[in-house]
C-alpha positions in Angstrom: 90.7 120.2 115.6 88.2 117.4 114.9 86.1 118.4 117.9 85.9 122.0 116.6 84.9 120.8 113.2 82.2 118.3 114.1 79.4 120.7 115.0 80.1 122.9 112.0 77.9 123.1 108.8 79.0 120.7 106.1 80.3 123.5 103.8 82.4 124.9 106.7 84.0 121.5 107.3 84.7 121.1 103.6 86.1 124.6 103.4 88.4 124.1 106.4 89.8 120.7 105.1 90.3 122.1 101.6 92.1 125.3 102.8 94.4 123.3 105.1 95.3 120.8 102.4 95.8 123.4 99.7 98.2 125.3 101.9 99.9 122.1 103.0 100.4 120.7 99.5 101.6 124.1 98.2 104.2 124.2 101.0 105.3 120.6 100.4 105.7 121.2 96.7 107.6 124.5 97.3 110.0 122.6 99.7 110.3 119.8 97.2 111.4 122.2 94.5 114.5 122.8 96.5 115.4 119.2 97.3 114.1 117.2 94.3 116.3 116.9 91.2 114.5 115.0 88.5 116.4 113.0 85.9 116.3 115.1 82.7 115.7 111.9 80.7 112.5 111.2 82.6 111.4 114.8 82.1 111.9 114.9 78.4 110.4 111.5 77.8 107.0 113.3 78.4 105.1 115.5 76.1 105.5 119.3 76.0 108.5 119.4 78.3 111.0 121.2 76.0 109.8 124.6 77.2 109.3 124.0 80.9 110.7 126.7 83.1 114.0 126.0 84.8 113.8 125.2 88.5 114.4 128.2 90.8 112.5 131.1 92.1 109.2 131.6 93.8 107.1 131.2 90.7 108.5 127.8 90.0 108.2 126.7 93.6 104.6 127.8 93.9 103.3 127.0 90.4 105.8 125.6 88.0 106.5 122.5 90.0 102.9 121.4 89.4 103.5 121.2 85.6 103.7 117.4 85.5 102.5 114.7 83.2 98.8 115.1 82.1 98.7 118.7 83.4 100.9 119.7 80.5 98.3 118.3 78.1 95.4 120.2 79.8 97.4 123.4 79.6 98.3 122.9 76.0 94.7 122.1 75.0 93.5 125.2 77.0 95.9 127.4 74.9 95.8 125.8 71.5 92.9 123.3 71.4 93.2 119.8 70.0 95.9 120.6 67.4 97.6 117.3 68.4 95.6 114.2 67.6 97.1 112.4 70.6 95.4 114.8 72.9 91.8 113.9 72.2 91.8 111.4 75.1 91.8 114.4 77.4 88.2 115.6 77.6 87.4 119.3 77.1 85.6 120.7 80.2 88.7 121.1 82.4 90.8 122.8 79.6 87.7 125.1 78.8 87.6 126.2 82.5 91.4 126.8 82.5 91.1 128.9 79.5 88.2 130.9 80.9 89.9 131.6 84.2 93.5 132.1 82.9 92.9 135.9 82.7 91.6 136.1 86.3 94.3 133.8 87.7 97.0 135.5 85.7 98.4 132.2 84.4 97.0 128.9 83.1 98.7 126.7 85.8 97.3 129.0 88.5 93.8 128.7 86.9 94.2 124.9 86.8 95.1 124.7 90.5 92.3 127.1 91.4 89.7 124.9 89.6 91.0 121.7 91.2 90.9 123.4 94.7 87.4 124.7 94.3 86.3 121.3 92.9 87.9 119.5 95.9 85.9 121.8 98.2 82.6 120.8 96.5 83.7 117.1 96.5 84.3 117.1 100.2 81.0 119.0 100.8 79.1 116.6 98.6 80.6 113.6 100.3 79.6 114.9 103.7 76.1 115.4 102.4 76.0 111.8 101.2 77.4 110.5 104.4 74.8 112.4 106.5 72.0 111.0 104.3 73.4 107.5 104.6 74.1 107.5 108.3 71.8 110.2 110.0 72.9 109.0 113.5 76.6 109.2 112.8 79.3 111.9 112.4 80.4 112.0 108.8 83.7 113.7 109.4 85.6 110.5 109.4 84.2 109.6 105.9 85.6 112.8 104.4 88.8 112.5 106.3 89.4 109.1 104.8 88.9 110.6 101.3 91.2 113.5 102.1 94.2 111.3 103.3 93.8 108.3 101.0 96.9 107.6 99.0 96.9 109.5 95.7 94.4 112.0 97.0 96.9 114.8 96.4 95.7 114.6 92.8 92.6 116.5 94.0 94.9 119.5 94.4 97.0 119.0 91.2 96.3 120.1 87.7 94.3 117.0 87.0 90.6 116.3 86.5 90.2 114.0 89.6 88.6 116.7 91.8 86.3 118.0 89.2 85.0 114.6 88.1 84.6 113.4 91.7 82.7 116.6 92.7 80.3 116.3 89.8 79.7 112.6 90.5 78.9 113.0 94.2 76.7 116.0 93.6 74.9 114.1 90.8 74.1 111.4 93.3 73.2 113.9 96.1 70.8 115.9 93.8 69.2 112.7 92.5 68.5 111.5 96.1 66.8 114.8 96.7 64.8 114.1 93.4 66.2 117.3 91.8 66.6 115.6 88.5 67.6 118.5 86.4 70.5 119.4 88.6 71.6 115.8 88.9 71.4 115.4 85.1 73.4 118.6 84.6 76.2 117.3 86.9 76.2 113.9 85.0 76.3 115.8 81.7 79.3 117.9 82.9 81.1 114.8 84.3 80.9 113.2 80.9 82.8 116.1 79.5 85.4 115.9 82.2 86.9 112.4 81.7 85.7 109.1 80.3 85.0 107.6 83.7 82.7 110.7 84.4 80.2 109.2 82.0 79.6 106.4 84.6 77.7 108.9 86.7 74.8 107.9 84.5 74.8 104.4 86.3 73.6 105.5 89.8 71.5 108.3 88.2 69.6 105.9 85.9 69.0 103.4 88.7 67.6 106.0 91.0 65.5 107.6 88.3 63.9 104.2 87.5 62.2 104.2 90.8 60.2 107.4 90.3 57.3 108.1 87.9 58.3 108.5 84.2 57.1 112.1 84.0 59.7 113.1 86.6 62.8 111.4 85.2 62.9 112.8 81.7 65.9 115.2 82.5 68.1 112.1 83.0 68.0 111.7 79.2 70.5 114.6 78.8 73.0 113.0 81.2 75.0 111.0 78.5 75.0 113.9 76.0 78.2 115.4 77.3 80.3 112.4 76.3 78.3 111.7 73.2 78.5 115.4 72.1 82.3 115.3 72.5 82.6 112.1 70.4 80.3 113.6 67.8 82.4 116.8 67.6 85.6 114.7 67.2 84.0 112.9 64.3 82.6 116.0 62.6 86.0 117.8 62.8 88.1 115.0 61.4 89.8 114.1 64.7 90.5 110.6 65.8 88.1 108.9 68.1 89.1 108.5 71.7 89.5 104.7 71.2 91.6 105.1 68.1 93.8 107.7 69.7 94.5 105.3 72.7 95.2 102.5 70.3 97.4 104.5 67.9 99.4 106.9 70.3 99.1 105.5 73.8 99.8 101.8 73.1 96.5 101.0 74.8 94.0 98.5 73.6 90.8 96.9 75.0 90.8 93.6 76.8 88.4 91.6 79.0 88.8 92.6 82.7 90.0 89.1 83.6 92.6 89.3 80.9 94.0 92.5 82.4 94.0 91.0 85.9 95.7 87.9 84.8 98.4 89.8 82.9 98.9 92.0 86.0 99.4 89.0 88.3 101.9 87.6 85.9 103.8 90.9 85.8 104.4 91.0 89.6 107.9 89.7 89.2 108.9 92.3 86.7 110.9 95.5 87.6 107.7 97.6 88.2 106.0 94.7 89.9 105.7 96.7 93.1 103.5 99.3 91.4 101.3 96.6 90.0 101.0 95.0 93.5 99.9 98.4 94.9 97.3 98.7 92.1 96.0 95.1 92.7 95.7 95.7 96.5 93.8 99.0 95.8 91.5 97.1 93.4 90.8 94.4 96.0 90.1 96.9 98.7 87.8 99.1 96.7 86.0 96.0 95.4 85.2 95.0 98.9 84.4 98.4 100.3 82.5 99.7 97.2 80.9 96.6 95.7 80.7 93.8 98.3 79.8 96.0 101.2 76.2 96.6 102.2 75.6 99.7 100.2 72.7 100.9 98.1 72.3 99.1 94.8 73.2 102.3 92.8 76.3 102.7 94.9 77.5 99.2 94.3 76.7 99.3 90.6 78.7 102.5 90.3 81.7 101.1 92.1 81.6 98.0 89.9 81.3 100.1 86.7 84.4 102.2 87.7 86.4 99.1 88.4 85.4 97.4 85.2 86.1 100.6 83.3 89.6 100.7 84.8 90.3 97.1 83.8 89.2 97.4 80.2 92.3 99.2 78.9 95.4 97.0 78.4 98.6 99.0 78.4 102.1 99.1 79.9 102.7 99.5 82.7 99.7 97.4 83.6 97.0 99.0 85.8 98.8 102.3 85.5 97.0 105.0 87.4 94.8 102.6 89.4 95.2 104.5 92.8 93.9 107.8 91.3 91.3 106.2 89.0 89.7 104.8 92.1 89.4 108.1 93.8 85.8 108.9 92.6 84.5 105.7 94.1 82.6 107.5 96.8 80.8 104.3 98.2 84.1 103.0 99.4 84.7 106.1 101.5 81.2 105.7 103.0 82.1 102.2 104.0 85.4 103.3 105.5 83.8 106.1 107.4 81.2 103.7 108.9 83.9 101.1 109.6 86.0 103.6 111.6 83.1 105.2 113.5 83.8 103.2 116.7 87.6 103.5 116.4 89.2 105.5 119.2 90.4 108.9 118.2 94.1 108.2 118.6 93.8 105.0 116.5 91.9 106.8 113.8 94.5 109.6 113.9 97.3 107.0 113.5 95.4 105.4 110.6 95.0 108.8 108.9 98.6 109.6 109.4 99.8 106.3 108.0 97.7 106.7 104.9 98.7 110.3 104.4 102.4 109.3 104.6 101.8 107.0 101.6 100.0 109.8 99.9 103.0 112.2 100.4 105.4 109.5 99.2 103.3 109.2 96.0 103.2 113.0 95.7 107.0 113.2 95.9 107.3 110.6 93.2 104.9 112.6 91.1 106.8 115.9 91.5 110.1 114.1 90.8 108.8 112.9 87.4 109.1 109.2 88.1 105.9 107.8 89.6 103.5 106.4 87.1 100.2 107.1 88.7 
């Protein structure tokens, strides 16, 4: 399969990977709907679960099983807006898109999965484009394969914002490297409306813009207005700020990054210490591959910004969501792709298989309502 994909255009490679993964994840979820039996106490400890459809039937197997955790919030906001103060931490672009496409897709959850799938396609395409620009003499397929199989990458195909945010970030960087500043700034603007970490697209964009004449970089000024506009709207409409909502409803405060790390290390012996250990290992690896590796300065600064942003919130369980919050760190995948370039095909296939096995284990935990990712 790899030999057939390698000579193809980037968009064709991205489309093939996206199509295969979409079909595969849908099949896995449908099969899991038969075998997984979530604990009702875990289900109803989450928001908006009182009216979930009962398991059974094709509609549940294909769509209903994806209604998990944050997806329920995005679907609620798409239908009713921010009528619950707790929901302001979920940024508005994804719910807007769900609402706009619900009629076409016939259901909000189908629209959510469609948006994530299309965004995953653009993410893989953009990552291939960055890899070709970074390593003109190498084959970038391994870079995108590492991103596609990395543990927690199934979130790219769930009703979450991971794929949308990652796609907007990589295309922001790709457009900026082509000095198409308006397109780059538009992507950064949209990323800032997708999730809080999306605002960090301004970091590589500003660094790259600083190198060009001032008259060319003026569009970059609109990049942070997505996030700022959302915050201003919250204030004008009497909603809580994002920070206040986290503090009041989500038991999450702000702490220095080293405080969060130290607390996480101390919690390794607690019942959920194995999840904290996974998060710490992921942080170490992405710090090496994204920050310490020999990457462009804008790439390293972006990686560092994402990691610091991840360490600022202090909540329980500690470092919750770390594996998926690190997914947009594209420089780490560039490093991985370069590092596996000389690896024999069978060894690379084994590596991908091992990583994908962990990914599927995480996915089963997610579908069974118990994994806190």
